[in-house]
RODO-2510 file (C-alpha; in nm, 4 decimals, decimal comma):
residues 500
     n   res          X          Y          Z
     1     m    -0,0041     0,0038     0,0004
     2     t     0,1446     0,3319    -0,1036
     3     n    -0,1479     0,5662    -0,0775
     4     p    -0,0437     0,8268     0,1790
     5     r    -0,4039     0,9282     0,2654
     6     q    -0,5091     0,5676     0,3358
     7     l    -0,1917     0,5285     0,5488
     8     a    -0,2732     0,8419     0,7313
     9     f    -0,6190     0,7042     0,8018
    10     i    -0,4685     0,3851     0,9432
    11     a    -0,2242     0,5759     1,1635
    12     l    -0,4972     0,8178     1,2876
    13     r    -0,7244     0,5323     1,3664
    14     d    -0,4507     0,4001     1,6028
    15     v    -0,4063     0,7421     1,7613
    16     h    -0,7863     0,7653     1,8277
    17     k    -0,7547     0,4204     2,0029
    18     g    -0,4882     0,5733     2,2323
    19     a    -0,1516     0,5335     2,0488
    20     y     0,0931     0,8189     2,0560
    21     a     0,0949     0,9963     1,7180
    22     d     0,4727     0,9433     1,6554
    23     v     0,4480     0,5767     1,7364
    24     a     0,1413     0,5265     1,5212
    25     l     0,3057     0,7065     1,2329
    26     d     0,6395     0,5101     1,2674
    27     r     0,4368     0,1870     1,2786
    28     v     0,2932     0,2652     0,9375
    29     l     0,6111     0,3975     0,7898
    30     q     0,8003     0,0773     0,8785
    31     k     0,5696    -0,1411     0,6710
    32     v     0,5896     0,0559     0,3508
    33     n     0,8558     0,2117     0,1249
    34     l     0,7305     0,5567     0,0219
    35     a     0,8759     0,8116    -0,2060
    36     d     0,9948     1,1142    -0,0143
    37     c     0,7047     1,3330    -0,1285
    38     d     0,4433     1,0725    -0,0165
    39     r     0,6255     1,0261     0,3178
    40     r     0,6101     1,4035     0,3816
    41     l     0,2446     1,4172     0,2877
    42     l     0,1669     1,1299     0,5119
    43     t     0,3539     1,2885     0,8042
    44     e     0,1817     1,6227     0,7511
    45     l    -0,1653     1,4656     0,7322
    46     v    -0,1192     1,2602     1,0550
    47     y     0,0363     1,5290     1,2615
    48     g    -0,1685     1,8105     1,1283
    49     s    -0,5011     1,6266     1,1768
    50     v    -0,4031     1,5517     1,5317
    51     r    -0,2782     1,9007     1,6056
    52     r    -0,5821     2,0703     1,4512
    53     q    -0,8347     1,8324     1,5976
    54     r    -1,0511     2,0810     1,7832
    55     t    -1,0785     2,3146     1,4816
    56     l    -1,1636     2,0211     1,2571
    57     d    -1,4279     1,8983     1,4940
    58     t    -1,5779     2,2447     1,5086
    59     l    -1,6158     2,2410     1,1401
    60     i    -1,8010     1,9065     1,1526
    61     d    -2,0116     2,0385     1,4392
    62     q    -2,1180     2,3401     1,2360
    63     l    -2,1619     2,1903     0,8904
    64     a    -2,3190     1,8552     0,9740
    65     k    -2,6417     1,7710     1,1418
    66     k    -2,4638     1,5334     1,3898
    67     k    -2,1914     1,6682     1,6042
    68     s    -1,8389     1,5368     1,5655
    69     h    -1,8556     1,3091     1,8706
    70     q    -2,1765     1,1521     1,7328
    71     q    -2,0130     1,0594     1,4057
    72     p    -1,8755     0,7064     1,3593
    73     q    -1,5149     0,7333     1,4767
    74     d    -1,3622     0,6205     1,1448
    75     l    -1,5799     0,8591     0,9444
    76     r    -1,4758     1,1437     1,1748
    77     i    -1,1176     1,0705     1,0964
    78     i    -1,1879     1,0706     0,7230
    79     l    -1,3701     1,4105     0,7550
    80     h    -1,0672     1,5401     0,9559
    81     l    -0,8332     1,4381     0,6718
    82     g    -1,0608     1,6083     0,4144
    83     f    -1,1046     1,9351     0,6140
    84     y    -0,7395     1,9460     0,7022
    85     q    -0,6458     1,9388     0,3371
    86     l    -0,9026     2,2079     0,2457
    87     r    -0,8152     2,4464     0,5215
    88     y    -0,4556     2,4009     0,5751
    89     q    -0,2825     2,2519     0,2670
    90     e    -0,2764     2,5255    -0,0013
    91     r    -0,0693     2,3224    -0,2468
    92     i    -0,3434     2,0500    -0,2607
    93     p    -0,6359     2,1573    -0,5053
    94     a    -0,9728     2,1640    -0,3389
    95     s    -1,1019     1,9136    -0,5920
    96     a    -0,8292     1,6658    -0,5162
    97     a    -0,8890     1,7012    -0,1396
    98     v    -1,2614     1,6372    -0,1928
    99     n    -1,2302     1,3433    -0,4337
   100     t    -0,9513     1,1610    -0,2342
   101     t    -1,1658     1,1948     0,0883
   102     v    -1,4685     1,0555    -0,0854
   103     q    -1,2586     0,7707    -0,2130
   104     l    -1,1297     0,7087     0,1449
   105     a    -1,4962     0,6828     0,2648
   106     k    -1,5678     0,4340    -0,0110
   107     e    -1,2722     0,2203     0,0665
   108     n    -1,3256     0,2149     0,4397
   109     g    -1,6787     0,1009     0,4955
   110     f    -1,8707     0,4202     0,4160
   111     s    -1,9586     0,3749     0,0517
   112     g    -2,3253     0,4704     0,1386
   113     l    -2,2139     0,8009     0,2858
   114     t    -1,9942     0,9201     0,0007
   115     g    -2,2635     1,1666    -0,0933
   116     f    -2,2651     1,3044     0,2559
   117     v    -1,8882     1,3398     0,2634
   118     n    -1,8795     1,5135    -0,0733
   119     g    -2,1580     1,7463     0,0157
   120     l    -2,0113     1,8425     0,3507
   121     l    -1,6674     1,9284     0,2022
   122     r    -1,8151     2,1217    -0,0881
   123     q    -2,0356     2,3086     0,1498
   124     y    -1,7203     2,4240     0,3265
   125     i    -1,5613     2,5297     0,0002
   126     r    -1,8691     2,7399    -0,0951
   127     l    -1,8850     2,9061     0,2463
   128     a    -1,5127     2,9788     0,2455
   129     e    -1,5417     3,1469    -0,0982
   130     k    -1,8206     3,3666     0,0289
   131     i    -1,6397     3,4708     0,3434
   132     k    -1,3279     3,5625     0,1564
   133     g    -1,5267     3,8139    -0,0245
   134     d    -1,7054     4,0009     0,2582
   135     p    -1,8148     3,7989     0,5640
   136     l    -2,0423     4,0885     0,6852
   137     q    -2,2570     4,0440     0,3661
   138     l    -2,3564     3,6932     0,4776
   139     p    -2,7129     3,6575     0,6179
   140     e    -2,7112     3,7360     0,9803
   141     n    -2,8325     3,3857     1,0795
   142     l    -2,5448     3,2301     0,8742
   143     v    -2,2853     3,4356     1,0555
   144     e    -2,4288     3,3365     1,3841
   145     r    -2,4336     2,9635     1,2864
   146     f    -2,0800     2,9600     1,1565
   147     d    -1,9449     3,1625     1,4340
   148     f    -1,5957     3,0086     1,4249
   149     s    -1,5680     2,8765     1,0766
   150     p    -1,4236     2,8615     0,8198
   151     d    -1,2330     3,1878     0,8282
   152     l    -1,2265     3,1797     1,2125
   153     e    -1,0428     3,4969     1,2772
   154     n    -1,2550     3,7342     1,0616
   155     l    -1,6005     3,5842     1,0595
   156     s    -1,7330     3,7104     1,3891
   157     p    -1,7327     4,0947     1,4159
   158     n    -1,8884     4,0797     1,7599
   159     l    -1,5816     3,9161     1,9074
   160     s    -1,3241     4,1669     2,0054
   161     p    -1,0356     4,2424     2,0283
   162     k    -0,9634     4,1261     1,6749
   163     r    -0,6506     3,9410     1,5686
   164     g    -0,3323     4,1016     1,6832
   165     e    -0,4764     4,3526     1,9210
   166     a    -0,3618     4,3195     2,2833
   167     l    -0,5878     4,2211     2,5665
   168     n    -0,4096     4,2396     2,8946
   169     s    -0,5107     3,9641     3,1393
   170     p    -0,7345     4,1106     3,4134
   171     p    -0,6221     4,0636     3,7708
   172     s    -0,8781     3,7918     3,8231
   173     l    -0,6854     3,5639     3,5863
   174     v    -0,3547     3,5827     3,7725
   175     g    -0,2650     3,3072     4,0171
   176     k    -0,5139     3,0510     3,8944
   177     g    -0,2405     2,7855     3,9142
   178     v    -0,3059     2,5245     3,6546
   179     g    -0,5288     2,7077     3,4075
   180     g    -0,8658     2,6478     3,5623
   181     l    -1,0927     2,9067     3,4083
   182     g    -1,2782     2,9555     3,7330
   183     s    -1,4867     3,2717     3,7549
   184     v    -1,3578     3,5074     3,4921
   185     p    -1,5236     3,7777     3,2865
   186     d    -1,7431     3,6596     2,9939
   187     e    -1,5331     3,8642     2,7540
   188     v    -1,2249     3,6705     2,8582
   189     n    -1,3990     3,3402     2,8391
   190     c    -1,5085     3,4241     2,4914
   191     q    -1,1516     3,5143     2,3866
   192     v    -1,0142     3,2034     2,5436
   193     e    -1,2665     2,9904     2,3494
   194     r    -1,2018     3,1800     2,0379
   195     l    -0,8304     3,1235     2,0458
   196     g    -0,8839     2,7600     2,1511
   197     i    -1,1021     2,6893     1,8536
   198     l    -0,9068     2,8928     1,6039
   199     h    -0,5679     2,7496     1,6851
   200     s    -0,6908     2,4151     1,8258
   201     f    -0,5821     2,4047     2,1879
   202     p    -0,7731     2,3139     2,5116
   203     d    -0,9090     2,6240     2,6780
   204     w    -0,7093     2,5571     2,9899
   205     i    -0,3837     2,5861     2,8028
   206     i    -0,4836     2,9118     2,6433
   207     q    -0,5780     3,0330     2,9894
   208     v    -0,2334     2,9347     3,1272
   209     w    -0,0667     3,1491     2,8533
   210     l    -0,3089     3,4421     2,8987
   211     e    -0,2052     3,4521     3,2714
   212     q     0,1456     3,5321     3,1516
   213     l     0,1096     3,7056     2,8187
   214     d    -0,1264     3,9596     2,6653
   215     f    -0,3747     3,8519     2,4035
   216     g    -0,1553     3,9437     2,1038
   217     e     0,1470     3,7447     2,2252
   218     t    -0,0677     3,4537     2,3321
   219     e    -0,1966     3,4332     1,9673
   220     q     0,1636     3,4521     1,8360
   221     l     0,2509     3,1684     2,0665
   222     c    -0,0457     2,9613     1,9335
   223     e     0,0586     3,0236     1,5813
   224     w     0,4256     2,9209     1,6482
   225     m     0,3130     2,6014     1,8211
   226     n     0,1165     2,5002     1,5165
   227     q     0,4176     2,5381     1,2759
   228     s     0,5934     2,2206     1,1571
   229     p     0,8999     2,1757     1,3844
   230     t     1,2547     2,2576     1,2698
   231     i     1,5526     2,0313     1,3286
   232     d     1,8614     2,1620     1,5023
   233     l     2,1943     1,9835     1,5136
   234     r     2,4526     2,0146     1,7977
   235     i     2,8025     1,9791     1,6597
   236     n     3,0446     1,7539     1,8504
   237     p     3,3564     1,9769     1,8794
   238     l     3,5538     1,6753     1,9981
   239     r     3,5149     1,5123     1,6543
   240     t     3,4668     1,7956     1,4093
   241     s     3,4021     2,1645     1,3504
   242     i     3,0887     2,3524     1,2619
   243     e     3,2449     2,4590     0,9265
   244     e     3,3201     2,0946     0,8397
   245     v     2,9672     1,9858     0,9101
   246     e     2,8220     2,2836     0,7200
   247     a     3,0286     2,1902     0,4140
   248     a     2,9399     1,8127     0,4332
   249     l     2,5698     1,8850     0,4527
   250     q     2,5832     2,1458     0,1777
   251     s     2,7656     1,9011    -0,0488
   252     v     2,4528     1,6787    -0,0457
   253     g     2,2207     1,9660    -0,0972
   254     i     2,1099     2,0188     0,2634
   255     l     2,0677     2,3896     0,3449
   256     v     2,1607     2,4912     0,6992
   257     r     2,2046     2,8117     0,9027
   258     r     2,3778     2,8849     1,2303
   259     v     2,1836     2,9657     1,5398
   260     r     2,2799     3,3075     1,6907
   261     h     2,4746     3,2810     2,0152
   262     l     2,4946     2,9020     2,0113
   263     p     2,8403     2,7962     1,9056
   264     q     2,7545     2,4340     1,8315
   265     a     2,4081     2,4766     1,6697
   266     l     2,3078     2,4375     1,3079
   267     r     1,9443     2,4500     1,1927
   268     l     1,8368     2,2482     0,8844
   269     i     1,6367     2,4447     0,6369
   270     g     1,3722     2,2429     0,4498
   271     s     1,3383     1,8696     0,4240
   272     a     1,6415     1,6605     0,5040
   273     g     1,5060     1,3060     0,4587
   274     s     1,6274     1,0382     0,6995
   275     i     1,8467     1,1850     0,9689
   276     q     2,0563     0,8773     1,0033
   277     k     2,1711     0,8970     0,6414
   278     l     2,3064     1,2556     0,6584
   279     p     2,6799     1,3097     0,6463
   280     g     2,8509     1,2842     0,9796
   281     f     2,5854     1,0974     1,1747
   282     k     2,7632     0,7547     1,1834
   283     e     3,0945     0,9336     1,2567
   284     g     2,9572     1,1068     1,5653
   285     w     2,9979     1,4507     1,4196
   286     w     2,6703     1,5765     1,5543
   287     t     2,3457     1,4858     1,7308
   288     v     1,9983     1,6160     1,6995
   289     q     1,9055     1,8738     1,9772
   290     d     1,6882     2,1772     1,9742
   291     s     1,8596     2,5024     2,0502
   292     s     1,6750     2,5553     2,3801
   293     a     1,7908     2,2225     2,5049
   294     q     2,1418     2,3186     2,4172
   295     l     2,1084     2,6333     2,6352
   296     v     2,0548     2,4158     2,9441
   297     s     2,3970     2,2614     2,9435
   298     h     2,5578     2,5983     2,8719
   299     l     2,3712     2,7262     3,1917
   300     l     2,5235     2,4413     3,3863
   301     d     2,8657     2,5315     3,2546
   302     p     3,0424     2,2135     3,3445
   303     q     3,4222     2,2262     3,3690
   304     p     3,6767     1,9553     3,2801
   305     g     3,7630     1,7167     3,5655
   306     e     3,4422     1,7864     3,7690
   307     v     3,1842     1,5334     3,8953
   308     v     2,8391     1,5984     3,7293
   309     i     2,5188     1,4222     3,7938
   310     d     2,2439     1,4319     3,5425
   311     a     1,9466     1,3157     3,7531
   312     c     1,6957     1,2533     3,4753
   313     a     1,9298     1,1860     3,1943
   314     a     1,7604     0,9671     2,9181
   315     p     1,7609     0,9777     2,6301
   316     g     2,0809     1,1704     2,6750
   317     g     2,0884     1,4774     2,4658
   318     k     2,1922     1,7000     2,7529
   319     t     2,4200     1,4298     2,9115
   320     t     2,6260     1,4006     2,5871
   321     h     2,6375     1,7795     2,5575
   322     i     2,7723     1,8098     2,9162
   323     a     3,0500     1,5600     2,8203
   324     e     3,1462     1,7599     2,5146
   325     l     3,1550     2,0929     2,7060
   326     m     3,3911     1,9158     2,9663
   327     g     3,6165     1,7943     2,6935
   328     d     3,5188     1,4422     2,7899
   329     k     3,7332     1,4874     3,1018
   330     g     3,5702     1,4125     3,4438
   331     k     3,2888     1,1871     3,5486
   332     i     2,9151     1,2280     3,4599
   333     w     2,6617     1,0042     3,6363
   334     a     2,3631     0,9639     3,3992
   335     c     2,0725     0,8495     3,6047
   336     d     1,7206     0,7452     3,4889
   337     r     1,4639     0,4962     3,5963
   338     t     1,3756     0,3782     3,2432
   339     p     1,6311     0,1132     3,1105
   340     s     1,5108     0,1356     2,7507
   341     r     1,5701     0,5092     2,7321
   342     l     1,9053     0,4641     2,9017
   343     r     2,0037     0,2251     2,6178
   344     k     1,9357     0,5104     2,3756
   345     l     2,1737     0,7268     2,5861
   346     q     2,4388     0,4544     2,5712
   347     e     2,4073     0,4220     2,1903
   348     n     2,4421     0,7995     2,1439
   349     s     2,7312     0,8220     2,3817
   350     q     2,9132     0,5441     2,1868
   351     r     2,8311     0,7038     1,8466
   352     l     2,9796     1,0351     1,9749
   353     n     3,2858     0,8566     2,1165
   354     l     3,2350     0,9893     2,4650
   355     q     3,4030     0,8027     2,7576
   356     s     3,3162     1,0046     3,0683
   357     i     2,9490     0,8989     3,1090
   358     q     2,8548     0,6347     3,3581
   359     i     2,4969     0,5015     3,3554
   360     y     2,3035     0,4504     3,6756
   361     t     1,9503     0,2989     3,6629
   362     g     1,6970     0,4020     3,9169
   363     d     1,4763     0,6763     4,0587
   364     s     1,6899     0,9755     4,1596
   365     r     1,4528     1,0410     4,4513
   366     h     1,5772     0,7271     4,6211
   367     f     1,9563     0,7573     4,5686
   368     a     2,1498     0,8137     4,8955
   369     q     2,5038     0,7350     4,7666
   370     f     2,5441     1,0620     4,5837
   371     q     2,5050     1,2969     4,8829
   372     n     2,7553     1,5837     4,8673
   373     t     2,9427     1,4179     4,5742
   374     a     2,8751     1,6448     4,2728
   375     d     3,0210     1,9747     4,1624
   376     r     2,7201     2,0197     3,9458
   377     v     2,3750     1,8564     3,9140
   378     l     2,1375     1,8950     3,6152
   379     l     1,7742     1,8207     3,7018
   380     d     1,5985     1,8231     3,3664
   381     a     1,2742     1,7347     3,5329
   382     p     0,9783     1,5299     3,3852
   383     c     0,7172     1,7785     3,2825
   384     s     0,4039     1,8414     3,0778
   385     g     0,6021     1,9302     2,7712
   386     l     0,3856     2,2412     2,7040
   387     g     0,6830     2,4141     2,5452
   388     t     0,7250     2,1506     2,2732
   389     m     0,3723     2,0834     2,1574
   390     h     0,4720     2,1626     1,7995
   391     r     0,6974     1,8488     1,8108
   392     h     0,4441     1,6273     1,9984
   393     a     0,1100     1,6817     1,8152
   394     d    -0,1025     1,4980     2,0575
   395     a     0,0514     1,6418     2,3853
   396     r    -0,2034     1,9210     2,4010
   397     w    -0,4845     1,6593     2,4204
   398     r    -0,3056     1,4218     2,6589
   399     q    -0,2170     1,6746     2,9384
   400     i    -0,4864     1,7987     3,1748
   401     p    -0,4713     2,0312     3,4807
   402     e    -0,4719     1,7371     3,7086
   403     s    -0,1656     1,5765     3,5343
   404     v     0,0201     1,9145     3,5763
   405     r    -0,0579     1,9063     3,9416
   406     e     0,0785     1,5607     3,9688
   407     l     0,3931     1,6424     3,7885
   408     s     0,4594     1,9458     4,0026
   409     v     0,4527     1,7274     4,3164
   410     l     0,7082     1,4942     4,1440
   411     q     0,9314     1,7929     4,0465
   412     k     0,9304     1,9301     4,4025
   413     e     1,0337     1,5898     4,5328
   414     l     1,3030     1,5565     4,2770
   415     i     1,4650     1,8915     4,3437
   416     t     1,4457     1,8481     4,7167
   417     h     1,6421     1,5156     4,6990
   418     t     1,8734     1,5801     4,4131
   419     s     1,9936     1,9152     4,5772
   420     t     2,1551     1,6919     4,8377
   421     f     2,3839     1,5479     4,5682
   422     v     2,5597     1,8906     4,5388
   423     k     2,8696     1,9803     4,7305
   424     p     2,8792     2,3077     4,9298
   425     g     2,9522     2,5837     4,6801
   426     g     2,8238     2,3675     4,3915
   427     v     2,5574     2,4314     4,1299
   428     l     2,2181     2,2876     4,0411
   429     v     2,0375     2,3722     3,7270
   430     y     1,6651     2,3004     3,7192
   431     a     1,5061     2,2852     3,3714
   432     t     1,1767     2,1825     3,2059
   433     c     1,0405     2,2010     2,8545
   434     t     0,7120     2,3412     2,9789
   435     l     0,5823     2,7040     3,0074
   436     h     0,3503     2,6343     3,3019
   437     p     0,4301     2,8296     3,6275
   438     a     0,3093     2,5402     3,8462
   439     e     0,5975     2,3339     3,7071
   440     n     0,8551     2,6187     3,6952
   441     e     0,8405     2,9244     3,9111
   442     q     0,6291     2,7778     4,1730
   443     v     0,8559     2,4778     4,2197
   444     i     1,1623     2,7021     4,2452
   445     s     0,9892     2,9332     4,4847
   446     t     0,8791     2,6518     4,7107
   447     f     1,2224     2,4947     4,7090
   448     l     1,3991     2,8211     4,8034
   449     a     1,1485     2,8924     5,0770
   450     e     1,2318     2,5521     5,2279
   451     s     1,6079     2,5620     5,1541
   452     p     1,7828     2,8598     5,3062
   453     d     2,1286     2,7247     5,1954
   454     w     2,0365     2,7760     4,8309
   455     q     2,0008     3,0877     4,6180
   456     i     1,9547     3,1807     4,2514
   457     e     2,2588     3,2567     4,0585
   458     s     2,1717     3,4923     3,7716
   459     p     2,3738     3,3994     3,4503
   460     r     2,4051     3,7646     3,3706
   461     g     2,7786     3,8386     3,3447
   462     l     2,8763     3,4710     3,3045
   463     e     2,9202     3,5164     2,9219
   464     l     2,6658     3,2402     2,8527
   465     p     2,4423     3,2254     2,5453
   466     y     2,1303     3,4354     2,5701
   467     s     2,2155     3,5304     2,9367
   468     g     2,0791     3,8758     2,8612
   469     h     1,7353     3,7273     2,8329
   470     t     1,7089     3,6240     3,2007
   471     t     1,4213     3,7644     3,4025
   472     p     1,4687     4,0068     3,7022
   473     q     1,4137     3,7039     3,9257
   474     g     1,7227     3,5354     3,7683
   475     w     1,5497     3,2537     3,5813
   476     f     1,5336     3,2104     3,2084
   477     k     1,2112     3,1375     3,0297
   478     v     1,2328     3,0771     2,6610
   479     w     0,9143     3,1990     2,4849
   480     p     0,9144     3,0243     2,1415
   481     h     0,7516     3,3011     1,9466
   482     r     1,0200     3,5457     2,0680
   483     l     1,3317     3,3365     2,0124
   484     d     1,2181     3,0797     1,7623
   485     m     1,3070     2,7719     1,9609
   486     d     1,1315     2,5311     2,1944
   487     g     0,9699     2,6585     2,5061
   488     f     1,1949     2,6040     2,8086
   489     f     1,2405     2,7157     3,1694
   490     m     1,5748     2,7011     3,3355
   491     v     1,7289     2,8398     3,6546
   492     r     2,0828     2,8104     3,7985
   493     l     2,0997     2,7664     4,1733
   494     r     2,4137     2,7878     4,3989
   495     k     2,4566     2,5978     4,7276
   496     t     2,6224     2,8234     4,9803
   497     n     2,9645     2,7448     5,1141
   498     n     2,8477     2,7111     5,4794
   499     s     2,6035     2,4304     5,3759
   500     e     2,6450     2,1039     5,5415
***
């Protein structure tokens, strides 16, 4: 089977049964040998349909007599694929999107509903054409019925502020913790719902962002999170140079550009095909790691000959970066409780030809043997991943406020215990790839309130990448729409010399 749309349907059916999107996609890809263009289309359809699920469901809700949740699950998936192509894939002609979706219905048990599928998609096309002219000329009842579709940002003149205008979060939004809407003004609820439907996020995530950003920046962040992710490489300076890797990639037609302020980072421009087949992979010249993740190890600033503990190390991107920054001189204890993920770390460490990493399997909350042994500790804590939702299409639907609360408890336990690993005068860096205050600022504030022998050490003046972007409190929060890299939180803590 080489039809990318049928393969996308198979993968999405697995996702709706509970599989992770990347796992479902890989499972399908392993069974077929697709041309690069079909592989890209398949990937786009799967990730895009998952990412835009709320918007696509809204279109079904407003165009069909039965709501999306009332449709047979497989038919709902087929409609998602059709609407996704019509709304988000400009290079696919509308006629091709409709005809291939009708064919999908016919081939997957819905031959009796092909007229319904065809009519629904063509109804969307007709409405979209009308709205592109002048949405205010539509009959009033039609505007009201199609309140959020298909040109979601322009259709509803009664919703304000319009796209790009700022709406500062009112005081009642601040301090809600994990994004519970609670009792907030109707206007704000309306804006939260509008952004959630337009950009396809749960309301509670929109709420978390509006507690920290104004309306305009929240919308920019939504748009950034719905982009296809870029791929960044981290050059291994112990094996090669950035110039050598640039030349090798360009020799096979791969365009790259350097990332400002990060001495080891190269960003791939456009499609690169299979990563493992690129020049330098087998030789250990580089590894894949987003720019934000590279910042974390720079903030730790490990030195040759030191003892460093990476408390939640797998799959090892930051561990191997630490080894590179130390010149592979010293000892790095790489701890994690998942053996399969540690095997990935070991494979990467061998490929990069690093000798200083020692693997230790287990839960870092239960280690007693490391007390006062480390010059530096990295706690890259398990988190909700709300800063990397563009990479993990289904993360926005898997996380809920309750799971964030549970993670914040785990994070507090981890930092409380792993801080005992640090020698007096040593450093601990706490990092997450989430933008949720309950997992970041609140964890650090609680820890410092309970640990008088610890203090924040601002990276300003340490000549570290992006150190000028730290907040007045001393931590560093990477907002993706501002710096064009994954969302991250990181803070450098110093244990006072008189600690015991």
